[in-house]
C-alpha positions as CSV (number, residue, x, y, z in Angstrom):
1,M,0.5,20.1,-14.2
2,M,1.4,18.1,-11.1
3,M,2.2,19.8,-7.8
4,K,5.1,18.6,-5.8
5,P,4.0,16.8,-2.6
6,V,5.6,19.4,-0.4
7,V,3.6,22.2,-2.2
8,R,0.4,20.2,-2.0
9,A,0.9,19.5,1.7
10,G,1.6,23.2,2.3
11,L,-1.5,24.2,0.5
12,A,-3.6,21.7,2.4
13,A,-2.1,22.9,5.7
14,L,-2.9,26.5,4.7
15,F,-6.5,25.9,3.8
16,L,-7.4,23.1,6.3
17,P,-8.2,25.5,9.2
18,L,-10.5,27.5,6.9
19,A,-12.2,24.4,5.3
20,L,-12.9,22.3,8.4
21,P,-15.6,24.5,9.9
22,L,-17.4,24.7,6.5
23,M,-17.7,21.0,6.0
24,S,-21.1,19.5,7.1
25,S,-21.4,16.5,9.3
26,A,-22.8,14.6,6.3
27,A,-19.4,14.9,4.6
28,L,-17.8,13.2,7.6
29,A,-19.1,9.7,6.8
30,G,-16.2,8.1,5.0
31,P,-14.1,5.0,5.2
32,I,-11.7,6.5,7.7
33,D,-14.5,7.9,9.9
34,S,-16.3,4.6,9.9
35,A,-13.3,2.5,10.7
36,C,-12.3,4.9,13.4
37,M,-15.7,4.7,15.1
38,R,-15.8,0.9,14.8
39,S,-12.3,0.6,16.4
40,D,-11.9,-0.4,20.0
41,R,-9.8,2.6,20.8
42,E,-10.9,4.5,23.9
43,S,-10.1,7.8,22.3
44,A,-12.4,7.2,19.3
45,S,-15.2,9.8,19.3
46,R,-17.4,11.3,16.7
47,P,-15.6,14.7,16.7
48,L,-12.1,13.1,16.5
49,C,-13.0,10.5,13.9
50,G,-14.8,13.2,11.9
51,C,-11.7,15.5,12.0
52,I,-9.5,12.6,10.9
53,Q,-11.9,11.9,8.0
54,Q,-11.8,15.6,7.0
55,V,-8.0,15.5,6.8
56,A,-8.2,12.3,4.8
57,D,-10.6,13.9,2.3
58,M,-8.0,16.6,1.7
59,V,-4.9,14.4,1.5
60,L,-5.9,10.9,0.3
61,S,-7.8,9.6,-2.7
62,H,-10.9,7.5,-1.9
63,N,-8.9,4.4,-2.8
64,D,-6.1,5.4,-0.4
65,Q,-8.8,6.0,2.3
66,R,-10.3,2.6,1.9
67,R,-6.8,1.0,2.1
68,A,-5.9,3.0,5.1
69,A,-9.2,2.3,6.9
70,K,-8.2,-1.4,6.9
71,F,-5.3,-0.6,9.2
72,F,-7.8,0.2,12.0
73,R,-8.8,-3.5,12.3
74,D,-5.6,-5.0,10.9
75,P,-2.4,-3.2,12.1
76,D,-0.4,-6.0,10.5
77,A,-1.6,-4.8,7.1
78,A,0.0,-1.4,7.8
79,H,3.3,-3.1,8.7
80,A,3.2,-5.2,5.6
81,V,2.9,-2.1,3.4
82,W,5.6,-0.3,5.4
83,I,8.2,-3.1,4.9
84,S,7.2,-3.7,1.3
85,Q,9.7,-3.0,-1.4
86,R,7.0,-2.3,-4.1
87,P,7.1,1.2,-5.6
88,A,3.3,1.5,-5.4
89,D,3.4,0.6,-1.7
90,D,6.2,3.1,-1.0
91,A,4.2,5.8,-2.8
92,F,1.1,4.9,-0.8
93,W,3.1,4.9,2.5
94,D,4.4,8.4,1.7
95,R,0.9,9.7,1.3
96,Y,-0.3,7.8,4.4
97,K,2.5,9.4,6.5
98,E,1.6,12.9,5.2
99,F,-2.0,12.2,6.2
100,G,-1.0,10.9,9.6
101,A,1.1,14.0,10.3
102,M,-1.6,16.4,9.2
103,A,-4.3,14.5,11.1
104,E,-2.2,14.6,14.3
105,A,-1.5,18.3,13.9
106,Y,-5.1,19.3,13.3
107,C,-7.1,16.8,15.3
108,A,-5.1,16.3,18.4
109,G,-6.9,18.2,21.2
């Protein structure tokens, strides 16, 4: 049985504040965390990048995370996906926007 994206996002939003403190720092090392730390952004820090990775773990598949991590070093790749007319790219972009909104809500300090 597949949940609607709104229900899935709602459940993630409900449980995210409870789950974040329980996750160990070892669980933080993922494609998003690594790309964030390697980026040249001044705001990149271990706590921020780790928080973003935790949200990614809840919202994105591992394949989606690897794809999204490439956007840190190649923003043009994100633009190419955004303007694409392919259904698979549209579906990924919807998941990516959901991830971005949740990461902003929970990780912005």
